[in-house]
Backbone as a printed PyTorch tensor [residue, N CA C, xyz], in Angstrom:
tensor([[[  0.9230,  -0.9750,  -0.2160],
         [ -0.2110,   0.1200,   0.2130],
         [  0.8050,   1.1910,  -0.3760]],

        [[  0.4730,   2.0500,  -0.7380],
         [  1.7680,   3.4120,  -1.1000],
         [  0.9910,   4.4290,  -1.1570]],

        [[  1.0560,   5.5830,  -1.6060],
         [  0.8490,   6.7680,  -1.6400],
         [  0.6630,   7.1230,  -3.0890]],

        [[  1.4190,   6.2440,  -3.5030],
         [  1.6170,   7.0060,  -5.1670],
         [  1.7120,   5.6950,  -6.0730]],

        [[  0.4340,   5.7400,  -6.9110],
         [  0.0910,   4.1250,  -7.3350],
         [  1.0340,   3.7430,  -7.8710]],

        [[  1.6340,   4.0530,  -8.8520],
         [  3.0250,   3.4720,  -9.5950],
         [  4.0350,   3.1650,  -8.7660]],

        [[  4.3610,   3.7050,  -7.7150],
         [  5.3570,   2.8180,  -6.7430],
         [  4.9270,   1.8330,  -6.4310]],

        [[  3.5650,   1.6050,  -6.0110],
         [  3.1290,   0.0010,  -5.5530],
         [  2.5700,  -0.5130,  -6.8710]],

        [[  2.2550,  -0.3860,  -8.1190],
         [  2.6220,  -0.9690,  -8.6270],
         [  3.4800,  -1.4130,  -9.1940]],

        [[  4.6240,  -0.7140,  -9.5270],
         [  6.0260,  -1.0250,  -9.5560],
         [  6.4790,  -2.0260,  -9.0240]],

        [[  6.6550,  -2.1570,  -7.2710],
         [  6.9200,  -2.6240,  -6.5920],
         [  6.2660,  -3.9820,  -6.8830]],

        [[  4.7830,  -4.2670,  -6.8080],
         [  4.5560,  -5.2490,  -7.1990],
         [  4.9360,  -5.8360,  -8.3690]],

        [[  5.2130,  -5.3600,  -9.2200],
         [  5.2270,  -5.9300, -10.7390],
         [  6.9230,  -6.9890, -10.2990]],

        [[  7.7470,  -5.6090,  -9.5970],
         [  9.5120,  -6.3460,  -9.2620],
         [  9.7120,  -7.6910,  -8.4350]],

        [[  8.3390,  -7.5930,  -7.3870],
         [  8.5240,  -8.8590,  -6.9580],
         [  8.2960,  -9.4830,  -7.3770]],

        [[  7.2210,  -9.8910,  -8.2950],
         [  6.5950, -10.6680,  -9.3140],
         [  7.5750, -11.4580, -10.2600]],

        [[  8.6270, -10.9220, -10.3110],
         [  9.4770, -11.2620, -11.2230],
         [ 10.5120, -12.3030, -10.4100]],

        [[ 10.6900, -11.8520,  -9.2770],
         [ 11.2400, -13.1310,  -8.2290],
         [ 10.3580, -14.0030,  -7.5230]],

        [[  9.2580, -13.8910,  -7.1720],
         [  7.9390, -14.4240,  -6.7730],
         [  7.0530, -14.9570,  -7.2950]],

        [[  7.0130, -15.3740,  -8.7660],
         [  6.0050, -16.3280,  -9.6120],
         [  5.1650, -16.9210,  -9.0850]],

        [[  5.2580, -17.4750,  -7.7280],
         [  4.1740, -18.1910,  -7.4910],
         [  3.4410, -17.7670,  -6.0430]],

        [[  3.9050, -16.5720,  -5.5300],
         [  3.3200, -15.8230,  -4.2940],
         [  2.6720, -14.7530,  -5.1070]],

        [[  0.8550, -15.0000,  -4.5550],
         [  0.1440, -14.3190,  -4.9960],
         [  0.0990, -12.7480,  -4.5250]],

        [[  0.2180, -11.8250,  -5.2930],
         [  0.2320, -10.4010,  -4.7850],
         [ -0.5660,  -9.7140,  -5.4370]],

        [[ -0.9170,  -8.3280,  -4.1550],
         [ -1.8660,  -7.6510,  -5.1820],
         [ -1.4420,  -6.1670,  -4.2530]],

        [[ -1.5650,  -5.3370,  -5.2550],
         [ -1.3030,  -4.0590,  -4.4390],
         [ -2.0790,  -2.6350,  -4.6940]],

        [[ -2.1590,  -1.6360,  -3.6890],
         [ -2.9840,  -0.5670,  -3.6720],
         [ -2.3950,   0.6790,  -3.3670]],

        [[ -2.2670,   1.6420,  -4.6750],
         [ -1.8260,   3.0420,  -4.3110],
         [ -2.7570,   3.9100,  -5.1600]],

        [[ -2.4590,   4.6700,  -4.1780],
         [ -3.2510,   6.4630,  -4.6820],
         [ -4.8380,   6.3880,  -4.0270]],

        [[ -5.2720,   7.4690,  -4.4180],
         [ -6.7990,   7.5390,  -3.9730],
         [ -7.4160,   7.2430,  -5.1350]],

        [[ -8.8740,   7.4250,  -5.3290],
         [ -9.4900,   6.5530,  -5.9550],
         [ -9.7630,   7.4970,  -6.9750]],

        [[ -9.4250,   8.9020,  -7.1440],
         [ -9.3730,   9.3470,  -8.7500],
         [ -7.6370,   9.4880,  -8.6780]],

        [[ -7.0590,   9.0090,  -8.4600],
         [ -5.5460,   8.9700,  -9.0850],
         [ -5.0520,  10.0370,  -8.5580]],

        [[ -4.7300,  10.2530,  -7.4450],
         [ -4.1110,  11.3900,  -6.9360],
         [ -3.1100,  10.8490,  -6.0240]],

        [[ -2.0920,  11.4220,  -5.2090],
         [ -1.4230,  10.9330,  -4.3230],
         [ -2.0230,  10.7910,  -3.4910]],

        [[ -2.1510,   9.9440,  -2.5240],
         [ -2.9300,   9.6760,  -1.4510],
         [ -3.2470,   8.0400,  -0.9710]],

        [[ -3.9570,   7.9110,  -0.5660],
         [ -4.3120,   6.4020,   0.0030],
         [ -5.9660,   6.4150,  -0.1000]],

        [[ -6.6440,   4.7530,  -0.3770],
         [ -7.6560,   5.1170,  -0.5810],
         [ -8.2890,   3.5450,   0.0440]],

        [[ -8.8910,   3.3640,   1.1070],
         [ -9.3650,   2.6990,   1.5680],
         [-10.0000,   1.5620,   1.1490]],

        [[-11.0260,   2.2160,  -0.0510],
         [-11.3870,   1.0710,  -0.5810],
         [-10.8510,   0.3870,  -1.4750]],

        [[ -9.4650,   0.7960,  -1.8280],
         [ -8.5010,   0.3550,  -2.7190],
         [ -7.7620,  -0.7980,  -1.9840]],

        [[ -7.3600,  -0.5220,  -0.9180],
         [ -6.7860,  -1.0880,  -0.1020],
         [ -7.5970,  -2.3350,   0.2470]],

        [[ -8.8840,  -2.2540,   0.6990],
         [ -9.5500,  -3.1270,   1.1550],
         [-10.0420,  -4.3560,  -0.4140]],

        [[-10.0890,  -3.6460,  -1.2560],
         [-10.3510,  -4.7800,  -2.7190],
         [ -8.7810,  -5.7420,  -2.5480]],

        [[ -7.5260,  -4.7340,  -3.0110],
         [ -6.6640,  -5.7050,  -2.7280],
         [ -6.4580,  -6.7840,  -1.6700]],

        [[ -7.0940,  -6.5800,  -0.4380],
         [ -6.8110,  -7.6340,   0.2690],
         [ -7.9390,  -8.6970,  -0.3120]],

        [[ -9.0920,  -8.4110,  -0.4470],
         [-10.0900,  -9.3850,  -0.8560],
         [ -9.9480,  -9.6950,  -2.4550]],

        [[ -9.1420,  -9.4810,  -3.1070],
         [ -8.5480,  -9.8970,  -4.2290],
         [ -7.5190, -11.1960,  -4.3860]],

        [[ -6.9350, -10.4120,  -3.4770],
         [ -5.7600, -11.8950,  -2.9010],
         [ -6.0670, -13.4580,  -2.4370]],

        [[ -5.5890, -14.7030,  -3.2890],
         [ -5.9690, -15.6690,  -3.2680],
         [ -6.2390, -16.2130,  -1.5660]],

        [[ -5.0180, -15.5510,  -1.0220],
         [ -4.4480, -15.6290,   0.0780],
         [ -5.2410, -15.8510,   1.4300]],

        [[ -5.0500, -16.5050,   2.3460],
         [ -6.0010, -16.3510,   3.5650],
         [ -5.3200, -16.1100,   4.6340]],

        [[ -3.7920, -15.7220,   4.3000],
         [ -3.1030, -15.5690,   5.5770],
         [ -2.0420, -14.1750,   4.8740]],

        [[ -1.9180, -13.1480,   4.8020],
         [ -1.1030, -12.0730,   4.1870],
         [ -0.3170, -10.9710,   5.0430]],

        [[  0.5220, -10.9580,   4.1100],
         [  1.7280,  -9.6530,   4.9270],
         [  1.0230,  -8.4090,   4.3880]],

        [[  0.9710,  -7.4690,   4.7350],
         [  0.8850,  -5.7970,   4.7230],
         [  1.8090,  -5.0190,   4.8010]],

        [[  2.1200,  -4.3560,   3.1020],
         [  3.3410,  -3.4680,   3.4900],
         [  3.0370,  -1.9920,   3.3220]],

        [[  3.2870,  -0.8570,   4.3290],
         [  2.8670,   0.1400,   3.4830],
         [  3.7460,   1.4350,   3.5820]],

        [[  3.6910,   2.4970,   3.5230],
         [  4.5910,   3.4490,   3.5230],
         [  4.5610,   4.6760,   4.5100]],

        [[  3.5070,   5.0530,   4.7600],
         [  3.1870,   6.1350,   5.9470],
         [  2.0900,   6.1910,   6.5120]],

        [[  1.6240,   7.2310,   7.7670],
         [  0.4840,   7.0010,   8.1210],
         [ -0.8710,   6.3710,   8.2430]],

        [[ -1.5610,   7.3730,   6.7870],
         [ -2.7860,   7.1680,   6.1790],
         [ -2.7330,   5.6320,   5.3850]],

        [[ -1.6280,   5.3000,   5.0820],
         [ -1.6710,   3.6830,   4.2310],
         [ -2.0920,   2.6660,   5.5720]],

        [[ -1.3920,   3.2360,   6.7050],
         [ -0.9490,   2.2300,   7.2000],
         [ -2.4970,   2.0180,   8.2410]],

        [[ -2.8440,   3.4700,   8.3520],
         [ -4.5500,   3.3720,   9.0190],
         [ -5.4030,   2.4920,   8.3820]],

        [[ -5.4880,   3.0320,   6.8340],
         [ -6.2820,   2.3030,   6.3460],
         [ -6.1670,   0.8470,   5.5930]],

        [[ -4.7920,   0.7190,   5.9460],
         [ -4.7080,  -1.1360,   5.9540],
         [ -5.1700,  -1.8670,   7.0950]],

        [[ -5.1920,  -1.2420,   8.0900],
         [ -5.7700,  -1.4620,   9.6940],
         [ -6.8020,  -1.7520,   9.4500]],

        [[ -7.5620,  -0.6940,   9.1870],
         [ -9.1220,  -0.7120,   8.8300],
         [ -9.7050,  -1.7430,   8.3760]],

        [[ -8.6350,  -1.8360,   7.0500],
         [ -9.4730,  -2.7200,   6.2860],
         [ -9.3750,  -3.8460,   6.3880]],

        [[ -8.0880,  -4.5730,   7.0350],
         [ -7.7330,  -5.7190,   7.7830],
         [ -8.7610,  -5.9560,   8.9600]],

        [[ -9.1360,  -5.1330,   9.3970],
         [-10.3520,  -5.2980,  10.4720],
         [-11.8980,  -6.2990,   9.6910]],

        [[-12.1250,  -5.5110,   8.9810],
         [-13.0790,  -5.7140,   8.0270],
         [-13.2450,  -7.0400,   6.9440]],

        [[-11.9490,  -7.6070,   7.1960],
         [-11.9340,  -8.7060,   6.6180],
         [-11.7640,  -9.9810,   6.9250]],

        [[-11.9830, -11.1270,   6.2940],
         [-12.2280, -12.5720,   7.0710],
         [-10.4300, -13.0240,   7.0650]],

        [[ -9.8130, -12.5080,   6.3410],
         [ -8.2500, -12.9180,   6.2640],
         [ -7.5000, -12.5580,   7.2840]],

        [[ -6.8440, -12.7860,   7.6090],
         [ -5.4680, -12.5080,   8.5400],
         [ -4.4800, -11.8450,   7.7020]],

        [[ -4.4480, -10.2370,   7.9800],
         [ -3.3020,  -9.9070,   7.3880],
         [ -2.2750,  -9.2160,   8.6780]],

        [[ -1.0290,  -9.4700,   8.0930],
         [  0.2680,  -9.1250,   9.2060],
         [  0.6800,  -7.9350,   8.8200]],

        [[  0.6460,  -6.8060,   9.1970],
         [  1.1160,  -5.3680,   8.9810],
         [  2.8560,  -5.7370,   9.4400]],

        [[  3.5180,  -5.0080,   7.9620],
         [  4.7100,  -5.4960,   8.3440],
         [  5.7260,  -4.0040,   8.3940]],

        [[  6.0620,  -3.5430,   9.4460],
         [  6.5660,  -2.0260,   9.4080],
         [  7.8180,  -1.9620,   9.2970]],

        [[  7.9730,  -2.3360,   7.8420],
         [  9.4160,  -2.6100,   7.2500],
         [  9.9150,  -1.7960,   5.7870]],

        [[ 10.6100,  -1.1960,   5.1890],
         [ 10.5690,  -0.5480,   4.2240],
         [  9.8950,  -1.3920,   3.1780]],

        [[  9.0940,  -0.4890,   2.2590],
         [  8.0490,  -1.7420,   1.1290],
         [  8.9090,  -2.4320,   0.3350]],

        [[  9.5990,  -1.9510,  -0.4510],
         [ 10.5260,  -2.5000,  -1.3050],
         [ 11.0310,  -3.7620,  -1.0270]],

        [[ 12.0310,  -3.3760,   0.2220],
         [ 12.9380,  -4.3050,   0.9240],
         [ 12.2560,  -5.3930,   1.0720]],

        [[ 11.2480,  -5.1050,   2.0000],
         [ 10.6290,  -6.1280,   2.9130],
         [  9.6040,  -6.9320,   1.9230]],

        [[  8.8610,  -6.4710,   1.0870],
         [  7.9690,  -7.1650,   0.2740],
         [  8.8420,  -8.0880,  -0.6230]],

        [[ 10.0600,  -7.5610,  -1.1400],
         [ 10.7940,  -8.4580,  -2.0720],
         [ 11.5820,  -9.7370,  -1.1540]],

        [[ 11.7810,  -9.2530,   0.0960],
         [ 12.4890, -10.1530,   0.7430],
         [ 11.3110, -11.3170,   0.8450]],

        [[ 10.0560, -10.8290,   1.5320],
         [  9.1490, -11.8450,   1.7730],
         [  8.8460, -12.7950,   1.0640]],

        [[  8.5750, -12.1540,  -0.8100],
         [  8.6120, -12.7250,  -1.6740],
         [  9.6110, -13.6230,  -2.0460]],

        [[ 10.6950, -13.4100,  -1.7660],
         [ 11.6770, -14.0840,  -2.2610],
         [ 11.8060, -15.5190,  -1.7390]],

        [[ 11.5000, -15.4110,  -0.0470],
         [ 11.5440, -16.2500,   0.8070],
         [ 10.3570, -17.4190,   0.7110]],

        [[  9.1960, -16.4740,   0.3390],
         [  8.3200, -17.4980,   0.3680],
         [  8.4950, -18.2710,  -1.1430]],

        [[  8.7040, -17.4740,  -2.1770],
         [  8.8890, -18.6880,  -3.6040],
         [  9.8430, -19.2940,  -3.0150]],

        [[ 11.2650, -19.3600,  -2.1020],
         [ 11.9910, -20.5180,  -2.1290],
         [ 11.6050, -21.5840,  -1.4020]],

        [[ 10.5480, -21.7270,  -0.9390],
         [  9.6940, -22.5230,   0.1920],
         [ 10.2490, -22.3720,   1.6590]],

        [[ 10.5340, -21.3400,   1.6780],
         [ 10.5050, -21.1670,   3.4160],
         [  9.2880, -21.3370,   4.1590]],

        [[  9.5180, -21.4660,   5.1940],
         [  8.5400, -21.6800,   6.2150],
         [  8.0180, -20.0860,   6.3580]],

        [[  6.8040, -19.6090,   6.6880],
         [  6.2640, -18.7110,   6.9480],
         [  6.7430, -18.1460,   8.4620]],

        [[  6.8720, -18.6530,   9.3770],
         [  7.2900, -18.3240,  10.5410],
         [  8.4490, -17.7230,  10.1100]],

        [[  9.6840, -18.2670,   9.5120],
         [ 10.8200, -18.2740,   9.5220],
         [ 10.9670, -16.5820,   8.2320]],

        [[ 10.2290, -16.6060,   7.2860],
         [  9.8320, -15.2020,   6.6650],
         [  9.7400, -14.2040,   7.7590]],

        [[  8.4730, -14.4420,   8.5130],
         [  8.7920, -13.3110,   9.8190],
         [  9.6280, -12.8500,  10.2160]],

        [[ 10.7400, -13.8210,  10.7680],
         [ 11.8720, -13.6210,  11.4810],
         [ 12.8900, -12.6580,  10.8990]],

        [[ 12.6260, -12.8110,   9.5990],
         [ 13.7790, -12.5970,   8.5000],
         [ 13.3470, -10.9370,   8.2360]],

        [[ 12.0580, -10.6870,   8.5960],
         [ 11.4990,  -9.3300,   8.2370],
         [ 11.4460,  -8.4450,   9.5340]],

        [[ 11.5020,  -9.3090,  10.6470],
         [ 11.5080,  -8.7280,  11.9490],
         [ 13.4290,  -7.7370,  11.9980]],

        [[ 14.3010,  -8.5060,  10.9050],
         [ 15.8230,  -7.7530,  11.0030],
         [ 15.0680,  -6.3260,  10.0930]],

        [[ 14.5750,  -6.1850,   9.3980],
         [ 14.1670,  -5.2200,   9.3280],
         [ 13.6100,  -4.5430,   9.4310]],

        [[ 12.5530,  -4.6550,  10.7000],
         [ 11.5840,  -3.5360,  11.2160],
         [ 12.2760,  -1.9370,  11.2890]],

        [[ 11.3330,  -1.2270,  11.0850],
         [ 11.3170,   0.3240,  11.5330],
         [ 10.9170,   0.4110,  12.5350]],

        [[ 11.7860,   1.1080,  13.8320],
         [ 11.2510,   1.1410,  15.2970],
         [ 10.1400,   2.5050,  15.2790]],

        [[ 10.1450,   3.1010,  14.4780],
         [  9.1500,   4.6040,  14.3320],
         [  8.7250,   4.7380,  13.1690]]])
C-alpha cells in the first residue's frame, strides 16, 4: 500500500519477477488517481488476493491506518509489516518463493523493522 500508485504497481511487478508463485496484490493512490491512499483500494486488494494469511506493507500513516481498518473488516488475517516496502516485500516474496516456512519469513522481516 503506497501513496503513489506507480510505486505500488512497480513494486508489485518487481516482486512478481522473483516470486511468481506468491499471490501479490497492491493498492496505491486515491480513488481519483491522486497521491494519497484509498480505503476501498486497500480493501479490494485484500479481498482480491487468493491467500488467507497476508503480509501487508505500507509507506506512511494514512496507508497504515487504512490497511489496519481494511484488515479488521476482512475475514483474512493480514499481518502489517513495519519494514521498508520494496526491501521488505522483496525479501518476503523471494523467501516464500524459495519455500521457507512462513514463520521463518516473519523472523527475517523482523530484522528489517523500522522502530518509528
